[in-house]
TORVOSE-567892 format. One record per residue: residue in one letter; y, z, x of N, C-alpha, C, O in turn. Coordinates in steps of 0.05 Angstrom, whole numbers, padded with zeros to 5 digits, always signed. Last residue first. Example, Ala and Ser with C-alpha at 12.3 -4.5 7.8 and 13.67 -1.06 7.14 Angstrom:
BEGIN
s-00045+00142+00257-00021+00143+00273+00001+00157+00258+00023+00161+00268;a-00114+00156+00264-00090+00156+00246-00066+00156+00264-00066+00169+00285;
This chain:
BEGIN
a+01962+02339+02651+01977+02317+02663+01985+02323+02691+01998+02307+02704;a+01896+02357+02633+01922+02366+02643+01936+02343+02657+01924+02328+02673;g+01865+02316+02582+01865+02330+02607+01893+02339+02614+01913+02330+02602;r+01847+02322+02514+01866+02312+02534+01864+02329+02559+01860+02354+02558;v+01786+02310+02485+01804+02331+02494+01821+02319+02516+01811+02306+02534;g+01775+02264+02429+01768+02278+02454+01788+02299+02460+01806+02306+02444;q+01792+02238+02385+01763+02243+02387+01756+02258+02412+01732+02264+02416;e+01845+02240+02338+01836+02243+02365+01807+02251+02367+01798+02269+02352;r+01846+02193+02287+01845+02221+02294+01833+02223+02321+01813+02210+02328;d+01894+02139+02279+01867+02150+02283+01869+02180+02289+01891+02190+02294;e+01941+02127+02225+01934+02132+02253+01906+02143+02255+01895+02154+02236;f+01986+02092+02184+01958+02101+02188+01953+02104+02218+01961+02087+02234;t+02041+02097+02143+02032+02095+02171+02004+02107+02173+02000+02130+02164;v+02070+02063+02092+02049+02082+02098+02039+02076+02126+02030+02054+02132;l+02125+02053+02051+02115+02049+02078+02095+02071+02084+02101+02094+02081;l+02140+02023+01993+02128+02047+02003+02116+02041+02030+02098+02024+02031;l+02197+01993+01960+02175+01993+01979+02166+02021+01987+02181+02040+01986;n+02238+02000+01921+02220+01977+01920+02195+01981+01937+02173+01974+01928;r+02277+02038+01875+02263+02035+01901+02242+02013+01899+02230+02009+01877;s+02333+02009+01841+02307+02023+01841+02295+02020+01868+02302+02002+01883;r+02377+01975+01837+02379+02003+01828+02352+02017+01825+02349+02035+01808;g+02372+01928+01863+02365+01928+01835+02365+01956+01823+02353+01960+01802;i+02367+01965+01919+02364+01937+01910+02355+01938+01881+02333+01947+01875;g+02366+02021+01925+02391+02007+01921+02389+01978+01912+02406+01969+01898;y+02317+02035+01975+02333+02043+01951+02358+02027+01949+02369+02019+01969;s+02277+02025+02013+02291+02003+02000+02304+02012+01974+02301+01999+01953;t+02222+02072+02008+02245+02061+02021+02257+02038+02004+02247+02033+01982;g+02178+02128+02015+02191+02108+01998+02216+02098+02010+02231+02114+02023;v+02127+02141+02061+02156+02142+02056+02165+02120+02037+02159+02097+02042;v+02080+02177+02093+02083+02161+02069+02112+02164+02060+02121+02186+02053;k+02039+02185+02148+02067+02185+02140+02069+02166+02115+02060+02143+02116;t+01986+02183+02157+02000+02206+02169+02029+02207+02160+02042+02228+02163;a+01925+02161+02134+01953+02161+02128+01966+02186+02139+01957+02209+02133;f+01877+02144+02185+01885+02161+02163+01915+02160+02159+01930+02159+02179;l+01824+02109+02208+01853+02107+02207+01862+02122+02181+01855+02114+02159;g+01767+02128+02249+01781+02124+02223+01811+02121+02227+01822+02129+02248;p+01733+02135+02291+01755+02154+02288+01769+02151+02261+01782+02170+02252;p+01677+02152+02247+01701+02158+02262+01708+02136+02282+01691+02119+02288;n+01695+02091+02221+01700+02120+02217+01676+02136+02226+01655+02133+02213;r+01725+02027+02232+01703+02047+02237+01713+02075+02231+01736+02082+02236;f+01749+01984+02185+01757+02003+02206+01736+02025+02208+01731+02039+02189;i+01738+01915+02177+01731+01942+02169+01739+01960+02191+01735+01953+02215;q+01776+01856+02162+01767+01876+02181+01760+01902+02167+01773+01910+02148;v+01772+01815+02123+01786+01810+02148+01776+01830+02169+01770+01822+02191;l+01731+01788+02072+01736+01811+02090+01750+01801+02115+01742+01782+02128;k+01760+01751+02019+01744+01751+02043+01752+01775+02061+01776+01780+02065;g+01790+01743+01975+01775+01768+01975+01757+01770+02000+01741+01789+02002;t+01825+01701+01970+01796+01695+01970+01779+01720+01968+01755+01718+01961;c+01877+01724+01968+01869+01701+01950+01839+01698+01948+01829+01693+01926;r+01878+01766+02006+01885+01771+01978+01875+01749+01959+01865+01754+01937;e+01829+01786+02051+01848+01765+02043+01853+01768+02013+01835+01772+01998;y+01826+01857+02065+01814+01833+02054+01836+01812+02050+01860+01819+02046;i+01810+01914+02105+01831+01895+02096+01816+01869+02087+01797+01860+02100;a+01786+01982+02096+01783+01953+02103+01807+01938+02093+01823+01947+02076;h+01801+02037+02097+01773+02029+02101+01771+02000+02110+01757+01994+02129;l+01844+02087+02112+01843+02058+02109+01815+02049+02116+01806+02053+02139;r+01847+02148+02075+01835+02133+02097+01836+02103+02091+01829+02094+02070;d+01894+02200+02064+01879+02177+02053+01870+02160+02077+01885+02158+02097;g+01928+02233+02091+01900+02240+02091+01883+02218+02079+01858+02218+02083;k+01982+02230+02046+01973+02235+02073+01944+02243+02072+01936+02259+02055;r+01970+02185+01990+01977+02211+02002+01969+02212+02032+01952+02196+02041;i+01990+02150+01936+01979+02146+01962+01988+02170+01978+02012+02175+01980;m+02018+02156+01890+01992+02170+01892+01976+02163+01917+01952+02168+01918;a+02088+02169+01892+02065+02151+01896+02040+02167+01900+02040+02188+01911;e+02124+02204+01842+02112+02204+01869+02089+02184+01870+02072+02183+01851;g+02146+02212+01793+02154+02188+01807+02142+02186+01835+02149+02168+01850;t+02130+02254+01761+02146+02260+01785+02157+02236+01799+02175+02238+01815;a+02106+02231+01716+02121+02256+01713+02139+02261+01736+02162+02271+01733;p+02076+02187+01733+02099+02183+01714+02117+02207+01711+02140+02205+01705;d+02056+02173+01797+02056+02195+01777+02080+02192+01759+02103+02193+01768;v+02030+02111+01811+02054+02127+01813+02053+02147+01790+02050+02140+01767;m+01987+02078+01802+01987+02093+01827+02014+02108+01832+02019+02115+01855;g+01979+02042+01761+01976+02071+01755+01975+02088+01780+01964+02110+01779;l+01990+01990+01771+01963+01998+01776+01958+02028+01770+01936+02038+01775;r+02045+01988+01763+02028+01973+01745+01999+01982+01747+01984+01981+01727;e+02062+02019+01807+02068+02028+01779+02049+02014+01760+02037+02027+01742;l+02047+01985+01849+02035+02012+01847+02039+02023+01818+02021+02035+01807;t+02081+01942+01838+02052+01938+01836+02038+01965+01833+02020+01968+01817;a+02131+01966+01846+02126+01953+01820+02095+01950+01817+02085+01954+01795;f+02128+01983+01900+02127+02003+01878+02121+01990+01851+02108+02003+01835;h+02087+01953+01947+02109+01949+01929+02107+01968+01906+02086+01970+01893;f+02072+01976+02014+02064+01972+01986+02089+01969+01969+02110+01980+01975;v+02057+01962+02079+02079+01963+02060+02068+01957+02032+02055+01936+02028;l+02028+01997+02135+02025+01980+02111+02048+01984+02093+02059+02006+02090;t+02018+02002+02203+02036+02008+02181+02032+01987+02159+02031+01963+02164;m+01976+02034+02249+01980+02011+02232+01999+02019+02209+01995+02041+02198;t+01951+02053+02312+01971+02058+02291+01974+02032+02275+01975+02010+02287;s+01904+02084+02356+01912+02063+02338+01932+02072+02318+01932+02094+02309;d+01869+02096+02406+01896+02105+02399+01908+02083+02382+01922+02066+02393;p+01803+02117+02423+01821+02098+02410+01848+02111+02404+01849+02135+02397;s+01789+02144+02486+01791+02150+02458+01810+02129+02446+01831+02124+02457;d+01745+02147+02543+01767+02134+02528+01766+02142+02499+01744+02147+02488;g+01725+02212+02568+01724+02183+02567+01747+02172+02552+01768+02186+02548;g+01734+02267+02568+01707+02258+02561+01705+02228+02560+01684+02218+02551;i+01789+02268+02579+01770+02281+02597+01742+02271+02593+01727+02266+02612;m+01815+02202+02565+01811+02230+02558+01792+02242+02579+01780+02227+02595;e+01860+02149+02557+01841+02162+02575+01840+02192+02569+01861+02205+02567;q+01860+02108+02501+01874+02129+02515+01854+02144+02532+01832+02152+02522;l+01866+02041+02480+01849+02063+02490+01866+02083+02505+01884+02075+02521;a+01879+02008+02419+01888+02015+02446+01871+02038+02455+01862+02054+02438;e+01866+01992+02367+01845+01993+02387+01855+01997+02415+01841+01989+02434;l+01931+01969+02351+01903+01974+02343+01885+01974+02367+01887+01957+02385;n+01994+01974+02334+01978+01981+02357+01950+01988+02348+01945+02010+02337;n+02032+01922+02304+02016+01947+02302+02000+01950+02327+01993+01930+02341;g+02062+01878+02298+02069+01896+02320+02054+01922+02319+02061+01941+02332;i+02072+01871+02227+02067+01859+02253+02076+01879+02275+02094+01895+02271;e+02043+01904+02171+02065+01900+02189+02057+01889+02216+02036+01898+02227;v+02016+01876+02115+02009+01888+02140+02031+01883+02160+02038+01859+02164;q+02027+01892+02048+02036+01875+02070+02029+01890+02096+02035+01914+02099;c+01980+01896+01993+02000+01907+02012+02008+01886+02032+01996+01864+02033;p+01942+01914+01936+01956+01894+01952+01977+01907+01970+01990+01927+01962;l+01883+01955+01937+01911+01952+01931+01923+01930+01948+01917+01927+01971;r+01826+01986+01914+01836+01961+01926+01865+01956+01917+01870+01955+01893;r+01800+02050+01927+01819+02034+01911+01827+02009+01926+01833+02011+01950;h+01749+02099+01925+01760+02074+01937+01777+02059+01917+01770+02056+01894;t+01746+02166+01937+01748+02147+01916+01761+02122+01928+01783+02124+01939;e+01703+02210+01975+01726+02193+01972+01723+02175+01947+01701+02169+01938;k+01688+02272+02006+01682+02253+01985+01707+02237+01979+01729+02247+01978;r+01667+02305+02063+01689+02291+02051+01678+02271+02030+01660+02255+02036;a+01629+02329+02092+01628+02336+02064+01650+02321+02049+01653+02324+02025;s+01596+02290+02142+01620+02302+02131+01617+02308+02102+01604+02293+02087;e+01534+02304+02176+01551+02288+02158+01575+02304+02148+01574+02329+02147;r+01479+02297+02218+01505+02310+02215+01522+02292+02196+01523+02268+02200;d+01411+02297+02194+01434+02284+02205+01460+02300+02200+01462+02314+02180;g+01366+02319+02169+01376+02332+02193+01400+02318+02207+01408+02327+02228;d+01347+02301+02120+01342+02285+02144+01352+02296+02170+01346+02286+02192;v+01356+02348+02086+01334+02330+02083+01327+02315+02109+01305+02316+02118;p+01403+02377+02098+01377+02391+02098+01353+02372+02096+01331+02381+02103;d+01451+02354+02144+01437+02347+02119+01410+02361+02119+01394+02357+02138;t+01497+02396+02172+01472+02383+02176+01458+02379+02150+01454+02398+02134;h+01569+02383+02165+01545+02399+02163+01520+02383+02169+01521+02358+02170;v+01636+02392+02169+01615+02373+02178+01590+02391+02179+01590+02412+02192;v+01687+02406+02121+01666+02414+02140+01648+02390+02146+01645+02372+02130;v+01757+02397+02117+01731+02388+02108+01710+02394+02129+01714+02389+02153;e+01796+02457+02125+01789+02430+02133+01762+02423+02120+01745+02441+02114;g+01810+02510+02119+01816+02492+02097+01810+02463+02103+01817+02445+02088;f+01799+02550+02155+01818+02530+02163+01825+02510+02141+01845+02496+02144;d+01764+02586+02127+01786+02596+02144+01807+02575+02149+01831+02581+02148;p+01727+02557+02097+01742+02578+02084+01766+02588+02101+01785+02598+02090;d+01723+02487+02097+01720+02511+02114+01738+02533+02102+01761+02528+02096;y+01697+02453+02041+01720+02461+02057+01714+02486+02073+01701+02504+02062;g+01655+02447+02008+01659+02426+02028+01683+02432+02046+01688+02416+02065;s+01622+02511+01997+01642+02490+01991+01643+02470+02013+01633+02475+02035;p+01583+02545+02014+01590+02546+01986+01609+02524+01977+01612+02518+01953;l+01530+02535+02058+01558+02528+02052+01563+02529+02022+01549+02516+02006;p+01475+02545+02068+01495+02567+02071+01523+02561+02062+01540+02579+02059;g+01435+02510+02018+01443+02518+02045+01465+02539+02045+01473+02548+02024;p+01421+02489+01970+01413+02516+01975+01422+02527+02002+01416+02550+02009;g+01472+02442+01977+01454+02454+01958+01447+02483+01964+01465+02500+01964;d+01513+02426+02011+01486+02428+02022+01466+02443+02003+01447+02454+02013;p+01564+02425+01988+01553+02401+02000+01524+02402+02009+01512+02381+02014;d+01592+02445+01928+01573+02454+01948+01560+02429+01961+01546+02414+01948;a+01659+02415+01921+01632+02423+01911+01614+02430+01934+01619+02422+01957;e+01703+02394+01945+01702+02424+01942+01674+02433+01933+01666+02456+01938;t+01698+02340+01938+01694+02351+01965+01690+02382+01964+01676+02393+01980;a+01711+02334+01884+01683+02328+01893+01678+02340+01921+01655+02350+01926;t+01766+02349+01888+01747+02363+01870+01718+02359+01879+01703+02378+01881;t+01789+02313+01924+01788+02341+01931+01769+02357+01913+01756+02376+01923;d+01776+02256+01950+01771+02268+01923+01767+02297+01928+01746+02306+01935;l+01818+02216+01989+01803+02241+01988+01801+02251+01959+01821+02254+01946;q+01811+02146+01983+01827+02170+01978+01809+02194+01976+01788+02194+01963;a+01809+02091+02018+01791+02112+02011+01806+02138+02008+01814+02150+02028;l+01829+02027+02003+01839+02053+02010+01820+02074+02000+01814+02076+01976;d+01826+01965+02022+01808+01984+02010+01817+02011+02020+01812+02018+02044;v+01879+01919+02012+01866+01939+02028+01847+01956+02010+01853+01960+01987;e+01898+01851+02013+01889+01874+01998+01875+01893+02017+01862+01885+02036;f+01961+01821+02033+01932+01824+02036+01924+01845+02016+01941+01856+02002;a+02018+01777+02031+02003+01801+02022+01973+01798+02027+01961+01777+02025;n+02066+01751+02052+02039+01748+02063+02021+01772+02057+02010+01785+02074;i+02111+01799+02027+02108+01774+02042+02080+01774+02054+02072+01793+02067;l+02123+01825+01961+02111+01827+01988+02109+01800+02000+02106+01779+01986;r+02186+01819+01927+02157+01818+01928+02148+01822+01957+02165+01822+01976;g+02240+01840+01881+02229+01827+01905+02198+01827+01904+02186+01832+01884;r+02261+01859+01834+02253+01879+01854+02240+01866+01879+02231+01881+01896;m+02313+01846+01790+02293+01835+01807+02287+01855+01830+02305+01866+01842;
């Protein structure tokens, strides 16, 4: 017996598609790839058609059941030189049995296919599918820590804890 999640919800997880992101984001424009050649980060570029700034990040969305941990820090504000910046943290708990059933565990390595850098897009009620909350991007909530836990119960690991945090939007002032 491997247990189960308590008060489960479903999340829409936007996973970085590295192959699609690597493709040329601006056609005949100056960018050969969606990644910066020096820093390896996803580039933000000007769309040649409408002139809007947009990220070259391409994502694949997956709906997964999880447990939302109580005591999360959402929408706290941190004072920055340029104004307030959100300072949010949320921890989600996924069950390995469910991830295995959904093909979200690499059979060769046993590694969960939820990775650092994946973005939390939305939370839904599990039974009704009703939207609970969409998370704005930017700043977005991105996976910063992915840890398998609960080893020993039934001689297999049970839970995957994933911490999502926003990305800083401003410059900190001197303290």
